N, C-alpha and C positions, 0 to 999 in steps of 0.2 A: 789456412791453421796452422800449428805445427802440431805431430803427432808423437812427440817427447813427455810422456806424463810426469816428469819433476816437469816441464815449463808449464804443462796445461795445471798443475795446481798453483804454481805462484800466480801464473795471469788470472785464474781465479781466487786470489786468497782477499779475504777484506781487506789486508795490508794494503795488499798493492791497490785495489779500489780505491782504500784512502789516499796515500800517495800520489795515484796518477790522477787524483781532484783536485791535491792541494799545488799539484805542476801545472793545471790548465788556467788554478786562480790567478796562479804566480805569473803566468805567460799564455796570457787567451790570445793572442796574435800568435800564428804560423812562423816560426821561428827563419824559416829558410823564406816564405815569401818577404820577408821584414829586410832579409840580408838582398833583396834583391829589387826593394822598393815599391813592394808592393803591401796592403793590410787585408790578410784572410782571417778570418776566426782560426783557430785552431782546435780541432775535435780530437783528434788521438794524439797518445805518449809515445813518444820514441826511442826504444835504447839503441844510445849510438854505439857502442859497443855491446853486437848480437847477445842475449840472457844465451843463446845456445852455442855461442864458438867456444866453451868455455867444457870441460872433461865430466866433471864434476857439482855434485848437487847443491854441497858448500858453496865453490865456486859462481856456480847458475843463481844462484840466491844472494848472494853480494853485487853480483852485477845486477837482478831484477830492482832490489832495494835502494840502490845507486843514484839519489838525485841526483849530482852532479853526472851521470849518465844517462840523464833524460834531455829528452827535447821535443820541446809543444810544436806540432804540426799541424795543418790541413792534411783533409783525406789523399789528395793530389799527390803532393811533395811525399807522404808516408807512403805509399804505392808507389812511386818512383823510386825514392830509396830502397826499396824491398825490390821491386824490379831488376835494379841495376846488382844490388850485392849478391843477387840465387841467381845470376845466368846459370846455364845449365852447361856452362863450362866444364871444360875438363877437371882443372884447375878446384873447379869448387866444386863438384863431383867427388872429386877426393877430398878434399879438406872434408863434407861433410863425413861421409864412409868412415876417416880416420877417426875423430873423436867422437863417432856413435860406437866404433872398439876400445877407444877407450874408456868408455862411460860403460859397457860391461865390462870388461875387464876390471874394473874399479869396484862392481860392483860384486862379478860375479869368480873373479881366480886371485 
């Protein structure tokens, strides 16, 4: 789970819970499994462009609540997408550090 306080506030909001339910109702089958010819119930909603990939709270909110940025997934597919995306490669670590620095700069400087 994220330690970013902006993300935590957004993911726990009633607005997100409504949008998440709407997405799962509209797409109750995992979109990744379906693309591979399987039919697995979707239990999670994934942000295609990660909410924390942008530096500002406004941009994070825009990504969080953009219906077109959502994908219905089963737990296995969701975990695999995150495992691949958040590898501990040097590039991933540097990108995360850069975004954290940009958020700090925007907030305090």
